[in-house]
C-alpha positions as CSV (number, residue, x, y, z in Angstrom):
1,M,50.3,-0.7,133.8
2,R,46.5,-0.5,133.4
3,A,44.7,2.4,135.0
4,S,44.6,1.8,138.7
5,A,41.5,0.9,140.7
6,A,41.9,4.2,142.6
7,W,42.0,6.2,139.4
8,R,39.0,4.4,138.0
9,T,37.1,5.0,141.2
10,A,37.8,8.7,141.0
11,V,36.6,8.8,137.4
12,L,33.4,6.9,138.3
13,A,32.8,9.2,141.2
14,S,32.9,12.2,138.9
15,A,30.5,10.7,136.4
16,A,27.4,11.9,138.2
17,A,28.4,15.5,137.4
18,L,27.9,15.0,133.7
19,V,24.4,14.8,132.2
20,V,23.6,14.7,128.5
21,A,20.3,15.3,126.9
22,G,18.9,12.7,124.5
23,C,15.8,12.3,122.3
24,G,14.1,10.4,125.0
25,G,15.2,12.4,128.0
26,A,18.4,12.8,130.1
27,A,21.1,10.1,130.5
28,E,23.9,10.0,133.0
29,R,27.4,9.6,131.5
30,R,30.9,9.3,132.8
31,D,33.5,12.0,132.4
32,V,35.7,11.2,129.4
33,D,39.1,12.3,128.3
34,A,39.1,15.7,126.7
35,G,40.8,14.4,123.6
36,G,37.8,12.4,122.4
37,D,34.2,13.3,121.8
38,G,32.7,10.6,124.0
39,V,31.4,8.5,121.1
40,L,33.3,5.4,119.8
41,N,33.1,5.7,116.0
42,L,34.1,2.6,114.0
43,G,34.7,1.9,110.4
44,Y,35.9,-1.2,108.5
45,V,37.9,-1.9,105.3
46,L,37.0,-5.5,104.5
47,P,36.6,-7.6,101.3
48,E,33.1,-7.2,99.8
49,T,34.6,-8.0,96.4
50,G,38.0,-9.4,95.2
51,P,40.0,-12.6,95.9
52,L,39.1,-12.7,99.6
53,S,35.4,-11.8,99.1
54,Y,34.6,-15.3,100.5
55,L,35.8,-14.0,103.9
56,G,33.9,-10.8,103.7
57,P,30.4,-11.9,104.8
58,A,31.5,-13.5,108.0
59,Q,33.9,-10.7,108.9
60,I,31.4,-8.0,108.2
61,A,28.7,-9.9,110.1
62,S,31.1,-10.3,113.0
63,V,31.6,-6.5,113.2
64,K,27.9,-5.9,113.3
65,L,27.2,-8.7,115.8
66,A,30.0,-7.3,118.1
67,V,28.5,-3.8,118.0
68,E,25.0,-5.2,118.7
69,E,26.3,-7.0,121.8
70,I,28.2,-4.0,122.9
71,N,25.2,-1.8,122.6
72,E,22.9,-4.3,124.3
73,A,25.3,-4.1,127.3
74,G,25.0,-0.3,127.5
75,G,27.3,0.9,124.8
76,V,30.7,2.4,125.3
77,L,31.2,5.4,127.7
78,G,27.5,5.3,128.3
79,L,26.5,5.8,124.6
80,P,25.7,3.4,121.9
81,V,28.3,2.7,119.2
82,P,26.9,4.3,116.0
83,E,26.4,2.4,112.7
84,V,29.8,1.3,111.5
85,V,31.1,3.0,108.3
86,A,31.6,0.3,105.7
87,S,34.2,0.3,102.9
88,D,35.4,-2.4,100.5
89,E,39.1,-3.4,100.3
90,A,38.3,-5.0,96.9
91,G,41.4,-7.0,96.6
92,R,43.6,-4.1,95.4
93,A,46.0,-1.9,97.3
94,D,44.8,1.3,95.6
95,A,41.1,0.5,96.3
96,A,41.9,-0.3,99.9
97,A,43.8,3.0,100.2
98,R,40.8,4.9,98.9
99,S,38.4,3.1,101.2
100,A,40.6,3.8,104.2
101,D,40.7,7.5,103.3
102,R,36.9,7.6,103.0
103,V,36.5,6.0,106.4
104,L,39.1,8.3,108.0
105,S,37.2,11.3,106.6
106,T,34.1,10.3,108.6
107,G,36.1,10.8,111.9
108,A,36.5,7.1,112.8
109,D,38.4,6.4,116.0
110,A,39.3,2.9,114.9
111,I,39.3,0.9,111.6
112,V,38.7,-2.9,111.5
113,G,40.7,-4.5,108.7
114,A,42.0,-4.9,106.2
115,A,41.6,-8.6,105.6
116,S,44.6,-9.2,103.5
117,S,48.1,-8.3,104.6
118,E,48.7,-6.6,101.2
119,A,45.8,-4.3,101.7
120,S,46.8,-3.5,105.2
121,S,50.3,-2.6,104.0
122,A,48.6,-0.1,101.7
123,I,46.6,1.6,104.4
124,V,48.5,1.2,107.7
125,D,50.6,4.3,107.3
126,S,47.6,6.6,106.5
127,V,45.5,5.1,109.3
128,T,48.0,5.1,112.1
129,G,49.6,8.3,110.7
130,S,46.2,9.9,111.2
131,G,46.3,8.9,114.9
132,V,43.6,6.2,114.4
133,V,43.7,2.7,115.7
134,Q,43.7,-0.2,113.2
135,C,42.9,-3.8,114.1
136,S,42.9,-6.6,111.7
137,G,41.4,-10.0,112.3
138,S,43.2,-11.7,109.5
139,N,46.6,-10.1,108.7
140,T,49.2,-12.8,109.3
141,A,52.2,-11.5,107.5
142,A,55.2,-11.5,109.8
143,T,56.3,-8.1,108.5
144,F,53.7,-6.4,110.8
145,G,55.4,-7.8,113.9
146,D,58.0,-5.0,114.0
147,Y,56.3,-2.4,111.8
148,S,56.6,1.3,112.8
149,D,52.9,2.1,113.5
150,N,53.0,4.6,116.4
151,G,51.6,1.9,118.6
152,L,48.3,2.0,116.8
153,Y,48.2,-1.1,114.7
154,F,46.9,-4.4,116.3
155,R,45.9,-7.8,115.0
156,T,44.0,-10.7,116.6
157,A,45.2,-13.1,113.9
158,P,48.4,-14.8,114.8
159,S,51.6,-14.1,112.8
160,D,52.7,-16.5,110.2
161,D,55.7,-17.2,112.4
162,L,53.3,-19.3,114.4
163,Q,51.5,-20.9,111.5
164,A,54.7,-21.9,109.8
165,M,55.7,-23.9,112.9
166,V,52.5,-25.9,112.8
167,L,52.4,-26.4,109.0
168,G,56.0,-27.6,109.0
169,K,55.3,-30.0,111.9
170,V,52.3,-31.5,110.1
171,I,54.2,-32.0,106.8
172,A,57.2,-33.5,108.6
173,E,55.1,-35.8,110.8
174,D,53.4,-37.1,107.7
175,G,56.7,-38.6,106.6
176,N,57.4,-36.3,103.7
177,E,61.1,-35.8,102.8
178,R,61.1,-33.7,99.6
179,V,58.7,-30.7,99.5
180,A,57.9,-28.1,96.9
181,L,56.4,-24.8,98.0
182,V,54.4,-22.4,95.7
183,A,53.2,-19.1,97.0
184,R,51.7,-15.7,96.1
185,G,54.3,-13.1,95.5
186,D,53.1,-10.7,98.2
187,D,54.0,-10.1,101.9
188,Y,51.7,-13.0,103.0
189,G,52.9,-15.5,100.4
190,R,56.6,-14.8,100.4
191,G,56.7,-14.6,104.2
192,L,54.9,-17.9,104.8
193,L,57.0,-19.6,102.1
194,E,60.2,-18.4,103.8
195,L,59.0,-19.3,107.3
196,T,57.7,-22.7,106.3
197,T,60.9,-23.5,104.5
198,K,62.9,-22.7,107.7
199,A,60.5,-24.9,109.7
200,L,60.8,-27.8,107.3
201,E,64.6,-27.6,107.1
202,A,64.8,-27.5,110.8
203,A,62.8,-30.8,110.9
204,G,65.2,-32.4,108.4
205,V,63.0,-32.1,105.4
206,T,64.5,-31.1,102.0
207,V,62.8,-28.2,100.2
208,V,63.3,-28.9,96.5
209,L,61.4,-25.9,95.2
210,G,60.4,-22.5,96.5
211,E,58.4,-20.7,93.8
212,T,56.4,-17.4,93.9
213,Y,54.0,-16.0,91.3
214,E,52.6,-12.6,90.6
215,T,49.3,-12.0,92.4
216,G,47.5,-11.4,89.0
217,T,48.6,-14.7,87.5
218,T,45.8,-16.7,85.8
219,N,47.8,-19.5,84.0
220,F,49.7,-21.8,86.3
221,D,50.7,-24.5,83.8
222,G,54.4,-23.4,83.9
223,I,54.5,-23.5,87.7
224,A,52.8,-26.9,87.7
225,R,55.5,-28.2,85.3
226,K,58.3,-26.9,87.6
227,V,56.7,-28.7,90.5
228,A,56.5,-31.9,88.6
229,E,60.2,-31.6,87.5
230,A,61.3,-31.1,91.1
231,N,60.0,-34.6,91.9
232,P,58.6,-33.8,95.4
233,D,56.6,-36.1,97.6
234,A,54.6,-33.2,98.9
235,V,53.5,-29.8,97.6
236,V,52.5,-26.7,99.7
237,V,50.2,-24.1,98.2
238,V,50.0,-20.6,99.7
239,S,47.3,-19.0,97.8
240,F,43.9,-17.2,97.9
241,E,41.1,-17.4,95.4
242,E,43.5,-18.0,92.5
243,G,44.5,-21.2,94.3
244,T,41.6,-23.0,92.5
245,R,43.3,-22.6,89.2
246,L,46.7,-23.5,90.7
247,L,45.4,-26.7,92.2
248,R,43.7,-27.5,88.9
249,A,47.0,-27.1,87.1
250,L,48.8,-29.3,89.6
251,I,46.2,-32.0,89.2
252,E,46.5,-31.9,85.4
253,A,50.3,-32.1,85.7
254,G,50.0,-35.3,87.8
255,V,51.1,-33.6,91.1
256,G,47.7,-33.2,92.7
257,P,46.3,-34.8,95.9
258,R,45.7,-38.2,94.2
259,D,49.4,-38.3,93.3
260,L,51.2,-37.0,96.3
261,A,50.6,-35.1,99.5
262,V,49.2,-31.6,99.0
263,Y,49.0,-28.9,101.8
264,G,47.4,-25.5,101.9
265,A,47.3,-22.7,104.5
266,D,44.6,-20.4,105.8
267,G,44.0,-18.8,102.4
268,L,42.7,-22.1,101.0
269,R,40.4,-23.1,103.9
270,R,37.1,-22.8,102.1
271,T,33.9,-24.9,102.3
272,E,33.5,-24.8,98.5
273,L,37.1,-25.2,97.4
274,A,36.7,-28.7,96.1
275,S,33.7,-28.0,94.0
276,A,35.5,-24.8,92.7
277,V,38.6,-26.8,91.6
278,S,36.7,-29.7,90.1
279,P,32.9,-29.3,89.9
280,D,32.4,-32.8,88.4
281,D,34.8,-34.5,90.7
282,P,35.0,-32.8,94.2
283,G,36.9,-35.9,95.4
284,A,39.9,-34.7,93.4
285,L,41.1,-32.9,96.6
286,A,40.5,-35.9,98.9
287,G,43.4,-36.1,101.3
288,M,44.6,-32.5,100.9
289,K,45.4,-31.0,104.3
290,G,46.2,-27.5,105.6
291,T,46.5,-25.3,108.6
292,A,44.7,-22.2,109.6
293,P,44.1,-20.2,112.8
294,T,41.3,-21.8,114.6
295,L,37.7,-21.0,113.8
296,G,37.3,-20.3,117.5
297,D,34.5,-21.1,119.9
298,E,31.9,-23.5,118.3
299,E,29.1,-21.6,120.0
300,Y,30.2,-18.4,118.4
301,G,29.9,-20.0,115.0
302,K,26.4,-21.0,115.7
303,Q,25.6,-17.6,117.0
304,L,27.0,-15.9,113.9
305,T,25.2,-18.1,111.4
306,A,21.9,-17.5,113.3
307,F,22.7,-13.7,113.1
308,A,23.7,-13.9,109.5
309,P,22.3,-17.1,107.8
310,E,24.1,-16.2,104.5
311,V,27.5,-16.8,106.1
312,K,29.2,-20.0,104.9
313,D,33.0,-19.7,105.6
314,L,33.8,-18.8,109.2
315,Q,37.6,-18.3,108.8
316,Y,38.7,-15.2,110.6
317,A,35.2,-14.3,111.7
318,A,35.9,-14.8,115.4
319,Q,39.1,-12.8,115.2
320,V,37.2,-9.8,113.7
321,F,34.6,-10.0,116.5
322,D,37.5,-9.9,119.0
323,C,39.0,-6.9,117.3
324,V,35.8,-4.9,117.9
325,T,35.3,-6.1,121.4
326,I,38.9,-5.3,122.4
327,I,38.7,-1.8,120.9
328,A,35.5,-1.2,123.0
329,L,37.0,-2.5,126.2
330,A,40.1,-0.4,125.6
331,V,38.0,2.7,125.3
332,E,36.2,1.7,128.5
333,A,39.5,1.0,130.3
334,A,41.0,4.4,129.2
335,Q,37.7,6.3,129.7
336,S,38.4,8.0,126.4
337,D,37.7,7.4,122.7
338,D,40.8,9.3,121.8
339,P,42.8,6.6,119.9
340,T,46.2,7.8,121.2
341,V,44.8,7.4,124.8
342,F,43.0,4.1,124.5
343,A,45.6,2.3,122.2
344,P,47.8,1.3,125.1
345,E,44.9,-0.4,126.8
346,M,44.4,-2.7,123.7
347,V,47.3,-4.8,125.1
348,R,46.4,-4.4,128.7
349,V,42.8,-5.6,128.5
350,T,44.0,-9.0,127.1
351,T,46.6,-9.8,129.7
352,N,47.3,-10.3,133.5
353,G,43.9,-9.6,134.8
354,E,40.7,-11.4,135.8
355,K,39.5,-13.5,132.9
356,C,36.3,-12.6,131.2
357,T,34.8,-13.7,127.9
358,S,32.3,-11.1,126.8
359,F,32.1,-7.3,126.6
360,A,29.3,-7.2,129.2
361,A,31.2,-9.3,131.7
362,C,34.5,-7.5,131.1
363,K,32.9,-4.1,131.4
364,D,31.3,-5.0,134.7
365,L,34.8,-5.8,136.0
366,L,36.2,-2.6,134.7
367,D,33.3,-0.6,136.3
368,R,34.4,-2.2,139.6
369,G,38.0,-1.2,139.2
370,V,39.2,-4.7,138.3
371,D,41.9,-5.3,135.8
372,I,40.7,-7.7,133.0
373,D,42.1,-10.4,130.7
374,Y,39.6,-10.7,127.8
375,E,39.6,-14.2,126.4
376,G,38.0,-13.9,123.0
377,V,35.7,-16.1,120.9
378,S,38.9,-16.9,118.9
379,G,40.6,-18.1,122.0
380,P,43.1,-16.6,124.5
381,L,44.8,-13.5,123.1
382,D,47.5,-12.5,125.5
383,F,48.8,-9.7,123.3
384,E,52.5,-9.0,123.2
385,E,53.5,-5.4,123.6
386,R,53.7,-5.1,119.8
387,G,49.9,-5.8,119.7
388,E,49.5,-9.4,118.5
389,P,48.8,-12.7,120.1
390,R,51.8,-14.3,121.7
391,E,50.3,-17.8,121.1
392,A,47.5,-19.2,119.1
393,L,45.5,-22.3,118.3
394,F,45.6,-23.7,114.7
395,D,43.2,-26.1,113.1
396,V,44.6,-28.9,110.9
397,Y,41.9,-29.2,108.2
398,A,41.4,-31.7,105.4
399,Y,39.1,-32.5,102.4
400,D,37.4,-35.9,102.2
401,E,36.2,-38.0,99.3
402,S,33.0,-36.0,98.9
403,G,35.0,-32.7,98.9
404,A,33.7,-31.7,102.3
405,L,36.0,-29.6,104.5
406,R,36.6,-30.9,108.0
407,T,38.8,-30.1,111.0
408,V,41.1,-33.0,111.9
409,R,42.6,-31.6,115.1
410,T,43.8,-28.4,116.7
411,E,47.4,-27.6,117.7
412,K,48.9,-24.8,119.8
413,S,51.8,-22.7,118.6
414,A,53.7,-20.1,120.7
415,A,56.5,-17.7,120.0
416,P,59.8,-18.7,121.6
417,N,60.6,-16.9,124.8
């Protein structure tokens, strides 16, 4: 259970005994657990370059915006959160590993990231093995659900178990009977392909092709021919940046969106995808649909773009903001910045308490000894014990005749009891 109100009251009562000197004078602070130094130090490993670099600006801005809001509300344990240590995952496992080591060397209590499941697979052992909390806002590979992480790995992005149910439902409800699936050959791609195949077959849909490709592939003509030879009435593409070349190859092979139903997933939800695939004919993707975890609260999107006007794609921005906020609330709930002490609170601050929707409001409740249930800008989180959302909202998106990306509807998906 979360720390009791009586325990919290005792901690607060002892706070007056601790005074620290600052540049501008003295400031009263609470007692903190001896295992921490009283300052919440954060770092991130996020895509500044590489195939997911289009996600980077929104995710990085979300980290900074969350820290700004936390500090405006009085900081964590009575002190401001210092500048976040930045590092690039760069779309390569080795680069992500070096970046994580650099952030760890600075004494970070928690690392936000990585963005891709492949990059997180490369760093999770070193991060959690160092006794540091890791929280990703965009890891969706199902393999993390039962990963041995010392109770220190968390994600605000829903597992692909949940996305596959929605994607399969959308494809089946559109009346498709023969489906070909093409996916990246990494944890994310292989996992979503397998899970979507199961969802489709459970709905009575025949999967005529399940093909993966190496992540460094640049020529997709052979795969496009295999798709055409399978004679599907729908194609599912599980891809990242290289998806532009794959979609172009499918169009040239006569199995693009103008020929049959084409679906994507979260990795292809990009505002500029249509112009990247066909600069002279953005309508080439008209009718293409896909699914992705919801962009979250509309007001948050407006707030983020006002904070960082350069941001274009908002996918997984809200989830990263929630990662930072949950970490800060967990530290407040535990009254310690020691990761091994506050990690159990990461689950508890998102479930079975009084609902609150901002760091300031939640911290006020914690200060009064009230258990909280943080509902994030990405939606209700309700973490399971393994540190991930037990249910989630997914947007069904589509591209229109002008190549514009729009959200068609939002659907809820929950893990079976």
